[in-house]
A tleap script that builds the chain and sets N, CA, C and O, in Angstrom:
source leaprc.protein.ff14SB
mol = sequence {
  NMET HIE ALA GLU LEU CYS LYS THR PHE SER
  ASN PRO THR ARG LEU GLU ILE LEU ASP LEU
  LEU ARG ASP GLY PRO LEU SER VAL SER GLU
  LEU VAL LYS LYS THR GLY VAL SER GLN ALA
  ASN ILE SER GLN HIE LEU SER VAL MET LYS
  SER LYS GLY VAL LEU ARG GLY SER ARG LYS
  GLY LEU ASN VAL TYR TYR GLU LEU ALA ASN
  PRO LYS MET LEU ALA ALA PHE ASP LEU ILE
  ARG SER VAL LEU ARG GLU ARG LEU LYS GLU
  ASP LYS LYS ILE MET ASP ALA CGLU
}
set mol.1.N position { 2.458 -12.381 -14.503 }
set mol.1.CA position { 2.964 -11.964 -13.210 }
set mol.1.C position { 2.733 -10.470 -12.987 }
set mol.1.O position { 2.361 -10.036 -11.896 }
set mol.2.N position { 2.964 -9.697 -14.046 }
set mol.2.CA position { 2.795 -8.249 -13.956 }
set mol.2.C position { 1.351 -7.906 -13.596 }
set mol.2.O position { 1.096 -7.104 -12.697 }
set mol.3.N position { 0.424 -8.515 -14.301 }
set mol.3.CA position { -1.003 -8.252 -14.048 }
set mol.3.C position { -1.396 -8.670 -12.635 }
set mol.3.O position { -2.151 -7.962 -11.968 }
set mol.4.N position { -0.898 -9.798 -12.178 }
set mol.4.CA position { -1.223 -10.273 -10.833 }
set mol.4.C position { -0.683 -9.320 -9.771 }
set mol.4.O position { -1.364 -9.039 -8.784 }
set mol.5.N position { 0.522 -8.828 -9.966 }
set mol.5.CA position { 1.094 -7.884 -9.020 }
set mol.5.C position { 0.282 -6.585 -9.017 }
set mol.5.O position { -0.009 -6.035 -7.954 }
set mol.6.N position { -0.078 -6.102 -10.195 }
set mol.6.CA position { -0.875 -4.877 -10.273 }
set mol.6.C position { -2.243 -5.057 -9.619 }
set mol.6.O position { -2.760 -4.126 -9.002 }
set mol.7.N position { -2.829 -6.236 -9.747 }
set mol.7.CA position { -4.116 -6.512 -9.095 }
set mol.7.C position { -4.005 -6.381 -7.584 }
set mol.7.O position { -4.957 -5.977 -6.917 }
set mol.8.N position { -2.847 -6.720 -7.053 }
set mol.8.CA position { -2.616 -6.614 -5.611 }
set mol.8.C position { -2.833 -5.176 -5.145 }
set mol.8.O position { -3.264 -4.946 -4.015 }
set mol.9.N position { -2.536 -4.213 -6.008 }
set mol.9.CA position { -2.646 -2.795 -5.647 }
set mol.9.C position { -3.945 -2.162 -6.125 }
set mol.9.O position { -4.058 -0.937 -6.184 }
set mol.10.N position { -4.915 -2.983 -6.464 }
set mol.10.CA position { -6.195 -2.448 -6.942 }
set mol.10.C position { -7.155 -2.162 -5.796 }
set mol.10.O position { -8.328 -1.872 -6.031 }
set mol.11.N position { -6.675 -2.238 -4.569 }
set mol.11.CA position { -7.510 -2.019 -3.397 }
set mol.11.C position { -6.963 -0.831 -2.602 }
set mol.11.O position { -5.771 -0.796 -2.298 }
set mol.12.N position { -7.813 0.140 -2.261 }
set mol.12.CA position { -7.336 1.322 -1.530 }
set mol.12.C position { -6.668 0.998 -0.187 }
set mol.12.O position { -5.712 1.670 0.199 }
set mol.13.N position { -7.150 -0.002 0.514 }
set mol.13.CA position { -6.540 -0.358 1.801 }
set mol.13.C position { -5.129 -0.873 1.590 }
set mol.13.O position { -4.235 -0.561 2.376 }
set mol.14.N position { -4.915 -1.653 0.547 }
set mol.14.CA position { -3.570 -2.169 0.272 }
set mol.14.C position { -2.620 -1.043 -0.111 }
set mol.14.O position { -1.445 -1.063 0.254 }
set mol.15.N position { -3.133 -0.057 -0.849 }
set mol.15.CA position { -2.304 1.102 -1.185 }
set mol.15.C position { -1.946 1.886 0.072 }
set mol.15.O position { -0.824 2.376 0.206 }
set mol.16.N position { -2.896 2.002 0.988 }
set mol.16.CA position { -2.618 2.694 2.245 }
set mol.16.C position { -1.568 1.938 3.057 }
set mol.16.O position { -0.668 2.548 3.633 }
set mol.17.N position { -1.683 0.618 3.100 }
set mol.17.CA position { -0.692 -0.205 3.808 }
set mol.17.C position { 0.690 0.008 3.200 }
set mol.17.O position { 1.668 0.205 3.921 }
set mol.18.N position { 0.765 -0.033 1.880 }
set mol.18.CA position { 2.039 0.186 1.191 }
set mol.18.C position { 2.639 1.531 1.595 }
set mol.18.O position { 3.830 1.619 1.894 }
set mol.19.N position { 1.818 2.571 1.604 }
set mol.19.CA position { 2.297 3.900 1.958 }
set mol.19.C position { 2.729 3.967 3.422 }
set mol.19.O position { 3.731 4.605 3.744 }
set mol.20.N position { 1.986 3.317 4.303 }
set mol.20.CA position { 2.332 3.325 5.727 }
set mol.20.C position { 3.651 2.600 6.006 }
set mol.20.O position { 4.368 2.948 6.944 }
set mol.21.N position { 3.964 1.604 5.199 }
set mol.21.CA position { 5.200 0.838 5.409 }
set mol.21.C position { 6.418 1.520 4.790 }
set mol.21.O position { 7.531 0.994 4.830 }
set mol.22.N position { 6.189 2.674 4.229 }
set mol.22.CA position { 7.261 3.461 3.599 }
set mol.22.C position { 8.421 3.720 4.573 }
set mol.22.O position { 9.587 3.658 4.184 }
set mol.23.N position { 8.100 4.004 5.815 }
set mol.23.CA position { 9.132 4.383 6.789 }
set mol.23.C position { 9.667 3.213 7.607 }
set mol.23.O position { 10.475 3.406 8.515 }
set mol.24.N position { 9.217 2.001 7.288 }
set mol.24.CA position { 9.739 0.847 7.994 }
set mol.24.C position { 8.637 -0.081 8.466 }
set mol.24.O position { 7.452 0.193 8.281 }
set mol.25.N position { 9.045 -1.182 9.078 }
set mol.25.CA position { 8.091 -2.218 9.487 }
set mol.25.C position { 7.078 -1.713 10.519 }
set mol.25.O position { 7.386 -0.867 11.358 }
set mol.26.N position { 5.869 -2.256 10.430 }
set mol.26.CA position { 4.815 -1.983 11.403 }
set mol.26.C position { 4.145 -3.298 11.784 }
set mol.26.O position { 4.065 -4.231 10.985 }
set mol.27.N position { 3.669 -3.346 13.016 }
set mol.27.CA position { 2.936 -4.532 13.462 }
set mol.27.C position { 1.501 -4.462 12.954 }
set mol.27.O position { 1.034 -3.412 12.512 }
set mol.28.N position { 0.824 -5.577 13.025 }
set mol.28.CA position { -0.578 -5.635 12.621 }
set mol.28.C position { -1.391 -4.636 13.445 }
set mol.28.O position { -2.217 -3.906 12.896 }
set mol.29.N position { -1.163 -4.602 14.751 }
set mol.29.CA position { -1.938 -3.689 15.602 }
set mol.29.C position { -1.653 -2.224 15.262 }
set mol.29.O position { -2.557 -1.393 15.339 }
set mol.30.N position { -0.424 -1.897 14.891 }
set mol.30.CA position { -0.113 -0.526 14.470 }
set mol.30.C position { -0.835 -0.177 13.175 }
set mol.30.O position { -1.340 0.935 13.020 }
set mol.31.N position { -0.884 -1.130 12.247 }
set mol.31.CA position { -1.597 -0.904 10.990 }
set mol.31.C position { -3.093 -0.731 11.228 }
set mol.31.O position { -3.736 0.089 10.572 }
set mol.32.N position { -3.647 -1.497 12.160 }
set mol.32.CA position { -5.066 -1.370 12.504 }
set mol.32.C position { -5.344 0.043 13.023 }
set mol.32.O position { -6.311 0.682 12.610 }
set mol.33.N position { -4.497 0.521 13.925 }
set mol.33.CA position { -4.671 1.866 14.507 }
set mol.33.C position { -4.559 2.951 13.441 }
set mol.33.O position { -5.361 3.883 13.410 }
set mol.34.N position { -3.567 2.826 12.572 }
set mol.34.CA position { -3.312 3.871 11.579 }
set mol.34.C position { -4.354 3.906 10.465 }
set mol.34.O position { -4.621 4.965 9.897 }
set mol.35.N position { -4.945 2.747 10.149 }
set mol.35.CA position { -5.913 2.702 9.053 }
set mol.35.C position { -7.352 2.798 9.524 }
set mol.35.O position { -8.222 3.245 8.777 }
set mol.36.N position { -7.612 2.378 10.767 }
set mol.36.CA position { -8.991 2.334 11.251 }
set mol.36.C position { -9.766 1.149 10.705 }
set mol.36.O position { -10.988 1.082 10.837 }
set mol.37.N position { -9.055 0.216 10.093 }
set mol.37.CA position { -9.661 -0.991 9.516 }
set mol.37.C position { -9.554 -2.110 10.545 }
set mol.37.O position { -8.596 -2.157 11.317 }
set mol.38.N position { -10.528 -3.005 10.558 }
set mol.38.CA position { -10.522 -4.088 11.546 }
set mol.38.C position { -9.291 -4.982 11.386 }
set mol.38.O position { -8.701 -5.071 10.309 }
set mol.39.N position { -8.923 -5.637 12.480 }
set mol.39.CA position { -7.761 -6.520 12.450 }
set mol.39.C position { -7.957 -7.658 11.451 }
set mol.39.O position { -7.026 -8.024 10.734 }
set mol.40.N position { -9.164 -8.216 11.403 }
set mol.40.CA position { -9.435 -9.309 10.470 }
set mol.40.C position { -9.238 -8.849 9.024 }
set mol.40.O position { -8.676 -9.574 8.203 }
set mol.41.N position { -9.704 -7.642 8.727 }
set mol.41.CA position { -9.588 -7.116 7.373 }
set mol.41.C position { -8.134 -6.813 7.030 }
set mol.41.O position { -7.670 -7.142 5.939 }
set mol.42.N position { -7.414 -6.186 7.961 }
set mol.42.CA position { -5.987 -5.892 7.737 }
set mol.42.C position { -5.225 -7.195 7.517 }
set mol.42.O position { -4.397 -7.291 6.611 }
set mol.43.N position { -5.504 -8.190 8.343 }
set mol.43.CA position { -4.809 -9.478 8.222 }
set mol.43.C position { -5.055 -10.103 6.854 }
set mol.43.O position { -4.154 -10.698 6.264 }
set mol.44.N position { -6.269 -9.965 6.360 }
set mol.44.CA position { -6.602 -10.501 5.040 }
set mol.44.C position { -5.772 -9.808 3.949 }
set mol.44.O position { -5.214 -10.465 3.069 }
set mol.45.N position { -5.701 -8.482 4.021 }
set mol.45.CA position { -4.923 -7.726 3.033 }
set mol.45.C position { -3.437 -8.054 3.133 }
set mol.45.O position { -2.760 -8.207 2.117 }
set mol.46.N position { -2.936 -8.159 4.349 }
set mol.46.CA position { -1.518 -8.495 4.535 }
set mol.46.C position { -1.210 -9.872 3.963 }
set mol.46.O position { -0.151 -10.080 3.370 }
set mol.47.N position { -2.127 -10.803 4.141 }
set mol.47.CA position { -1.947 -12.154 3.612 }
set mol.47.C position { -1.843 -12.143 2.091 }
set mol.47.O position { -0.984 -12.810 1.513 }
set mol.48.N position { -2.722 -11.384 1.452 }
set mol.48.CA position { -2.682 -11.280 -0.017 }
set mol.48.C position { -1.357 -10.664 -0.455 }
set mol.48.O position { -0.697 -11.171 -1.362 }
set mol.49.N position { -0.976 -9.578 0.191 }
set mol.49.CA position { 0.257 -8.883 -0.195 }
set mol.49.C position { 1.495 -9.744 0.045 }
set mol.49.O position { 2.451 -9.698 -0.729 }
set mol.50.N position { 1.472 -10.516 1.105 }
set mol.50.CA position { 2.587 -11.418 1.399 }
set mol.50.C position { 2.654 -12.545 0.370 }
set mol.50.O position { 3.736 -12.905 -0.095 }
set mol.51.N position { 1.499 -13.095 0.019 }
set mol.51.CA position { 1.476 -14.204 -0.945 }
set mol.51.C position { 1.949 -13.775 -2.333 }
set mol.51.O position { 2.439 -14.600 -3.103 }
set mol.52.N position { 1.806 -12.492 -2.654 }
set mol.52.CA position { 2.249 -11.977 -3.954 }
set mol.52.C position { 3.688 -11.468 -3.911 }
set mol.52.O position { 4.205 -10.970 -4.911 }
set mol.53.N position { 4.336 -11.594 -2.743 }
set mol.53.CA position { 5.733 -11.194 -2.634 }
set mol.53.C position { 5.941 -9.711 -2.422 }
set mol.53.O position { 7.060 -9.218 -2.569 }
set mol.54.N position { 4.875 -8.983 -2.076 }
set mol.54.CA position { 4.982 -7.552 -1.852 }
set mol.54.C position { 5.527 -7.267 -0.452 }
set mol.54.O position { 6.311 -6.337 -0.260 }
set mol.55.N position { 5.107 -8.072 0.517 }
set mol.55.CA position { 5.514 -7.900 1.904 }
set mol.55.C position { 6.194 -9.146 2.431 }
set mol.55.O position { 6.079 -10.236 1.871 }
set mol.56.N position { 6.900 -8.946 3.518 }
set mol.56.CA position { 7.386 -10.078 4.298 }
set mol.56.C position { 7.119 -9.753 5.765 }
set mol.56.O position { 7.114 -8.593 6.176 }
set mol.57.N position { 6.901 -10.790 6.523 }
set mol.57.CA position { 6.595 -10.611 7.928 }
set mol.57.C position { 7.624 -11.292 8.799 }
set mol.57.O position { 8.233 -12.288 8.408 }
set mol.58.N position { 7.811 -10.741 9.990 }
set mol.58.CA position { 8.717 -11.367 10.960 }
set mol.58.C position { 8.097 -11.226 12.347 }
set mol.58.O position { 7.568 -10.177 12.717 }
set mol.59.N position { 8.180 -12.303 13.086 }
set mol.59.CA position { 7.597 -12.333 14.431 }
set mol.59.C position { 8.629 -11.826 15.434 }
set mol.59.O position { 9.790 -12.234 15.432 }
set mol.60.N position { 8.160 -10.920 16.289 }
set mol.60.CA position { 8.973 -10.419 17.400 }
set mol.60.C position { 8.092 -10.485 18.633 }
set mol.60.O position { 7.200 -9.657 18.818 }
set mol.61.N position { 8.344 -11.456 19.458 }
set mol.61.CA position { 7.491 -11.657 20.632 }
set mol.61.C position { 6.102 -12.069 20.209 }
set mol.61.O position { 5.935 -13.045 19.477 }
set mol.62.N position { 5.106 -11.335 20.660 }
set mol.62.CA position { 3.717 -11.648 20.322 }
set mol.62.C position { 3.260 -10.989 19.025 }
set mol.62.O position { 2.182 -11.294 18.515 }
set mol.63.N position { 4.076 -10.092 18.498 }
set mol.63.CA position { 3.671 -9.321 17.318 }
set mol.63.C position { 4.342 -9.812 16.043 }
set mol.63.O position { 5.460 -10.328 16.061 }
set mol.64.N position { 3.625 -9.634 14.934 }
set mol.64.CA position { 4.199 -9.858 13.612 }
set mol.64.C position { 4.359 -8.488 12.973 }
set mol.64.O position { 3.410 -7.707 12.909 }
set mol.65.N position { 5.565 -8.203 12.504 }
set mol.65.CA position { 5.863 -6.938 11.847 }
set mol.65.C position { 5.983 -7.182 10.351 }
set mol.65.O position { 6.618 -8.141 9.911 }
set mol.66.N position { 5.367 -6.301 9.580 }
set mol.66.CA position { 5.407 -6.412 8.126 }
set mol.66.C position { 6.243 -5.281 7.553 }
set mol.66.O position { 6.243 -4.156 8.055 }
set mol.67.N position { 6.956 -5.618 6.483 }
set mol.67.CA position { 7.753 -4.630 5.769 }
set mol.67.C position { 7.706 -4.953 4.284 }
set mol.67.O position { 7.325 -6.052 3.882 }
set mol.68.N position { 8.096 -3.978 3.483 }
set mol.68.CA position { 8.125 -4.181 2.040 }
set mol.68.C position { 9.210 -5.187 1.677 }
set mol.68.O position { 10.326 -5.128 2.192 }
set mol.69.N position { 8.874 -6.095 0.799 }
set mol.69.CA position { 9.849 -7.089 0.359 }
set mol.69.C position { 10.885 -6.456 -0.568 }
set mol.69.O position { 12.032 -6.898 -0.632 }
set mol.70.N position { 10.460 -5.415 -1.283 }
set mol.70.CA position { 11.364 -4.737 -2.211 }
set mol.70.C position { 11.009 -3.248 -2.227 }
set mol.70.O position { 9.894 -2.892 -2.607 }
set mol.71.N position { 11.923 -2.380 -1.827 }
set mol.71.CA position { 11.625 -0.945 -1.771 }
set mol.71.C position { 11.321 -0.323 -3.132 }
set mol.71.O position { 10.787 0.784 -3.193 }
set mol.72.N position { 11.647 -1.004 -4.212 }
set mol.72.CA position { 11.336 -0.480 -5.545 }
set mol.72.C position { 9.833 -0.353 -5.756 }
set mol.72.O position { 9.382 0.390 -6.627 }
set mol.73.N position { 9.051 -1.091 -4.945 }
set mol.73.CA position { 7.586 -0.980 -5.029 }
set mol.73.C position { 7.160 0.459 -4.757 }
set mol.73.O position { 6.211 0.956 -5.363 }
set mol.74.N position { 7.863 1.126 -3.845 }
set mol.74.CA position { 7.536 2.513 -3.526 }
set mol.74.C position { 7.803 3.439 -4.705 }
set mol.74.O position { 7.068 4.403 -4.920 }
set mol.75.N position { 8.843 3.152 -5.461 }
set mol.75.CA position { 9.143 3.975 -6.635 }
set mol.75.C position { 7.996 3.880 -7.641 }
set mol.75.O position { 7.590 4.884 -8.225 }
set mol.76.N position { 7.482 2.678 -7.836 }
set mol.76.CA position { 6.345 2.495 -8.746 }
set mol.76.C position { 5.111 3.199 -8.200 }
set mol.76.O position { 4.399 3.880 -8.939 }
set mol.77.N position { 4.861 3.035 -6.914 }
set mol.77.CA position { 3.733 3.679 -6.230 }
set mol.77.C position { 3.817 5.200 -6.403 }
set mol.77.O position { 2.833 5.845 -6.766 }
set mol.78.N position { 4.992 5.761 -6.141 }
set mol.78.CA position { 5.178 7.207 -6.223 }
set mol.78.C position { 5.047 7.717 -7.651 }
set mol.78.O position { 4.515 8.805 -7.872 }
set mol.79.N position { 5.521 6.950 -8.616 }
set mol.79.CA position { 5.416 7.347 -10.016 }
set mol.79.C position { 3.949 7.413 -10.446 }
set mol.79.O position { 3.532 8.379 -11.085 }
set mol.80.N position { 3.183 6.410 -10.103 }
set mol.80.CA position { 1.762 6.396 -10.455 }
set mol.80.C position { 1.042 7.549 -9.757 }
set mol.80.O position { 0.213 8.220 -10.373 }
set mol.81.N position { 1.345 7.783 -8.499 }
set mol.81.CA position { 0.726 8.897 -7.754 }
set mol.81.C position { 1.061 10.227 -8.425 }
set mol.81.O position { 0.198 11.099 -8.528 }
set mol.82.N position { 2.295 10.393 -8.879 }
set mol.82.CA position { 2.711 11.622 -9.555 }
set mol.82.C position { 1.933 11.819 -10.861 }
set mol.82.O position { 1.484 12.925 -11.163 }
set mol.83.N position { 1.782 10.760 -11.613 }
set mol.83.CA position { 1.022 10.825 -12.869 }
set mol.83.C position { -0.422 11.233 -12.583 }
set mol.83.O position { -0.991 12.060 -13.297 }
set mol.84.N position { -1.012 10.654 -11.541 }
set mol.84.CA position { -2.398 10.986 -11.194 }
set mol.84.C position { -2.536 12.443 -10.748 }
set mol.84.O position { -3.518 13.102 -11.089 }
set mol.85.N position { -1.570 12.944 -9.996 }
set mol.85.CA position { -1.604 14.355 -9.585 }
set mol.85.C position { -1.546 15.273 -10.806 }
set mol.85.O position { -2.283 16.255 -10.889 }
set mol.86.N position { -0.668 14.948 -11.747 }
set mol.86.CA position { -0.567 15.749 -12.973 }
set mol.86.C position { -1.889 15.725 -13.730 }
set mol.86.O position { -2.344 16.748 -14.240 }
set mol.87.N position { -2.486 14.567 -13.796 }
set mol.87.CA position { -3.767 14.435 -14.499 }
set mol.87.C position { -4.852 15.265 -13.810 }
set mol.87.O position { -5.643 15.925 -14.485 }
set mol.88.N position { -4.899 15.239 -12.480 }
set mol.88.CA position { -5.888 16.028 -11.748 }
set mol.88.C position { -5.673 17.525 -11.958 }
set mol.88.O position { -6.635 18.278 -12.105 }
set mol.89.N position { -4.414 17.952 -11.974 }
set mol.89.CA position { -4.117 19.366 -12.226 }
set mol.89.C position { -4.586 19.763 -13.624 }
set mol.89.O position { -5.169 20.831 -13.810 }
set mol.90.N position { -4.330 18.908 -14.594 }
set mol.90.CA position { -4.745 19.187 -15.963 }
set mol.90.C position { -6.276 19.235 -16.069 }
set mol.90.O position { -6.836 20.111 -16.729 }
set mol.91.N position { -6.938 18.284 -15.413 }
set mol.91.CA position { -8.405 18.273 -15.414 }
set mol.91.C position { -8.951 19.547 -14.777 }
set mol.91.O position { -9.948 20.100 -15.242 }
set mol.92.N position { -8.296 20.013 -13.711 }
set mol.92.CA position { -8.734 21.244 -13.042 }
set mol.92.C position { -8.570 22.438 -13.964 }
set mol.92.O position { -9.440 23.307 -14.017 }
set mol.93.N position { -7.466 22.486 -14.689 }
set mol.93.CA position { -7.248 23.592 -15.645 }
set mol.93.C position { -8.345 23.610 -16.696 }
set mol.93.O position { -8.850 24.670 -17.066 }
set mol.94.N position { -8.710 22.423 -17.173 }
set mol.94.CA position { -9.762 22.335 -18.189 }
set mol.94.C position { -11.096 22.803 -17.618 }
set mol.94.O position { -11.840 23.535 -18.271 }
set mol.95.N position { -11.393 22.370 -16.383 }
set mol.95.CA position { -12.637 22.759 -15.737 }
set mol.95.C position { -12.674 24.275 -15.487 }
set mol.95.O position { -13.709 24.914 -15.676 }
set mol.96.N position { -11.549 24.836 -15.067 }
set mol.96.CA position { -11.488 26.277 -14.795 }
set mol.96.C position { -11.636 27.094 -16.078 }
set mol.96.O position { -12.150 28.212 -16.047 }
set mol.97.N position { -11.187 26.538 -17.201 }
set mol.97.CA position { -11.253 27.248 -18.482 }
set mol.97.C position { -12.666 27.221 -19.062 }
set mol.97.O position { -12.990 28.038 -19.924 }
set mol.98.N position { -13.489 26.320 -18.615 }
set mol.98.CA position { -14.845 26.220 -19.194 }
set mol.98.C position { -15.785 27.210 -18.634 }
set mol.98.O position { -16.952 27.243 -19.025 }
savepdb mol mol.pdb
quit
């Protein structure tokens, strides 16, 4: 299960979607505008994320709004991002020292 969930986040568009949903639910059309990715492609990513339990969707009128199924996903996302920033800073120090 752990590996399958991590695979869900192995795509940059899915990571962007996760980050965009940080502040609350967004409709498919809002996600399309914010990412610049086609509606078909966004819908495909949302479907994968929903099937893995990362997102949940709710219909309001003509729109479907997606939100994080569990906000703890953001804590994991932020922790990994922090580790990567530290690594980049360290790599830069090494490069500057050479």
